[in-house]
C-alpha positions in Angstrom: -2.3 14.8 28.2 0.6 13.2 29.6 -0.9 9.7 29.2 -1.9 10.7 26.3 2.0 11.4 24.8 3.2 8.7 27.1 0.7 6.3 25.2 1.5 7.5 21.7 5.1 7.5 22.5 4.7 4.1 23.6 3.0 2.4 20.8 5.3 4.7 18.1 8.2 2.9 19.9 6.8 -0.7 20.0 6.2 -0.3 16.2 9.6 0.8 15.3 11.2 -1.4 17.3 9.7 -4.2 15.4 10.5 -2.2 12.5 14.1 -1.4 12.6 15.2 -5.4 12.8 13.4 -6.1 8.7 15.2 -2.9 7.9 18.6 -4.7 7.8 17.1 -8.0 5.8 19.3 -9.0 3.4 17.5 -9.4 0.1 17.0 -12.7 -2.0 19.1 -12.9 -5.4 18.2 -14.2 -8.4 19.4 -17.8 -7.7 17.6 -17.9 -4.0 15.4 -20.8 -4.1 12.4 -21.2 -1.0 14.2 -24.5 0.7 10.0 -26.1 1.4 8.7 -25.8 -2.5 12.1 -24.4 -4.9 10.4 -21.6 -6.3 12.6 -18.7 -7.3 11.4 -16.5 -4.1 12.5 -13.4 -6.0 10.0 -13.7 -8.2 7.7 -13.2 -5.4 8.9 -9.7 -3.6 5.4 -9.5 -2.0 5.5 -12.3 -0.5 9.1 -13.0 0.8 9.3 -14.4 4.0 13.2 -14.5 5.1 14.9 -16.3 8.1 18.3 -14.9 9.3 20.7 -17.2 11.5 23.2 -16.0 13.7 26.3 -16.6 11.3 24.4 -13.9 9.0 23.2 -16.9 6.8 19.1 -16.8 6.0 16.9 -18.2 3.9 14.2 -17.1 1.7 10.6 -17.9 1.1 7.9 -17.6 -1.3 5.4 -16.6 1.7 5.0 -17.0 5.1 3.0 -20.7 4.5 6.3 -22.7 2.8 8.6 -20.6 6.3 5.9 -21.8 8.7 6.9 -25.2 7.3 10.1 -24.7 7.6 9.6 -23.1 11.1 8.1 -26.4 11.9 11.7 -28.8 10.8 14.1 -26.9 9.9 16.2 -29.8 9.7 14.1 -31.5 6.9 14.3 -28.9 4.4 18.2 -27.6 5.5 20.4 -30.1 7.0 22.3 -29.3 10.5 19.7 -26.5 10.9 17.7 -26.0 14.2 15.1 -23.2 15.7 18.2 -22.3 18.2 20.2 -20.6 15.8 17.9 -18.3 14.3 18.2 -14.6 14.8 15.1 -13.1 13.3 12.2 -13.9 11.6 10.4 -11.4 9.0 7.4 -11.5 6.3 6.1 -8.5 4.0 3.5 -6.9 5.3 0.7 -7.4 3.2 -1.0 -3.2 2.4 2.5 -1.6 3.2 4.6 -4.7 1.3 8.0 -3.9 3.9 9.6 -6.7 5.4 7.7 -7.1 9.2 9.1 -8.6 12.7 7.4 -12.6 11.9 7.0 -13.3 15.2 5.3 -9.7 16.1 2.8 -10.4 13.5 -0.6 -11.3 12.3 -2.0 -13.6 10.0 -5.3 -14.0 8.0 -5.8 -17.5 6.6 -9.1 -18.6 4.5 -9.5 -15.1 2.2 -9.8 -14.5 -1.5 -6.2 -13.5 -2.0 -4.2 -15.9 -2.7 0.0 -16.7 -3.2 2.5 -17.5 -5.1 1.7 -21.1 -3.7 -2.5 -21.1 -3.6 -4.1 -20.6 0.0 -1.3 -18.0 2.0 -0.6 -16.5 5.7 -1.6 -13.1 4.7 1.0 -11.0 7.1 -0.3 -7.8 8.5 1.3 -5.1 10.6 -1.6 -4.8 13.8 -5.2 -6.3 15.0 -7.0 -3.8 13.3 -5.1 -3.8 10.0 -6.1 -7.9 10.4 -10.2 -7.3 11.2 -9.9 -5.5 8.4 -8.2 -7.3 6.0 -10.6 -10.8 7.2 -13.8 -8.8 6.7 -12.5 -7.1 3.2 -11.0 -10.7 1.5 -13.8 -13.1 3.2 -11.0 -14.8 5.8 -11.7 -17.7 7.9 -10.0 -16.2 10.8 -6.7 -14.5 12.4 -4.1 -15.9 14.2 -0.7 -14.8 15.9 2.6 -16.9 14.7 3.0 -19.1 18.2 -0.9 -20.0 17.3 0.2 -22.0 14.0 1.0 -25.4 14.6 2.6 -27.5 12.1 -0.6 -29.2 10.5 -2.0 -25.3 9.5 0.3 -25.2 6.7 0.0 -28.3 5.1 -3.5 -27.8 5.6 -3.7 -24.5 3.5 -2.4 -26.5 0.8 -5.4 -28.4 0.9 -7.7 -25.4 1.3 -9.0 -26.1 4.8 -8.6 -23.0 7.6 -10.2 -24.9 10.6 
């Protein structure tokens, strides 16, 4: 019984810690533009991804796909910005529509769910949610943050998911 309680507490604590940074995230304003594509990000609250810098400055994206493009080459989209300056990254979780830690999320690609810019990385909070989403929405595969290379976001634009 003690082991079961310890496991439940550990799982809940991990979940709570993953949610804590997202609770303090700034929200995009009506005029905030995605630095990658130029879309108004506040128009798509169910897809918003956010990068917050150590100095408190934030960039907002209309989906995880553009956030990943930015992540792989921040200087291309915002002069003077680098990965080393980033404090945290969040994405909007598909089912709960809450901001979650982007590096801890599970992403499904190749599904029948499209974001504001077409094919998208659909962020999910758990492996179980990702597996369910993959099956229910005919997804191609599940990825973790570290598995998303620089080429994959561009491939999604072309409708390729390999």
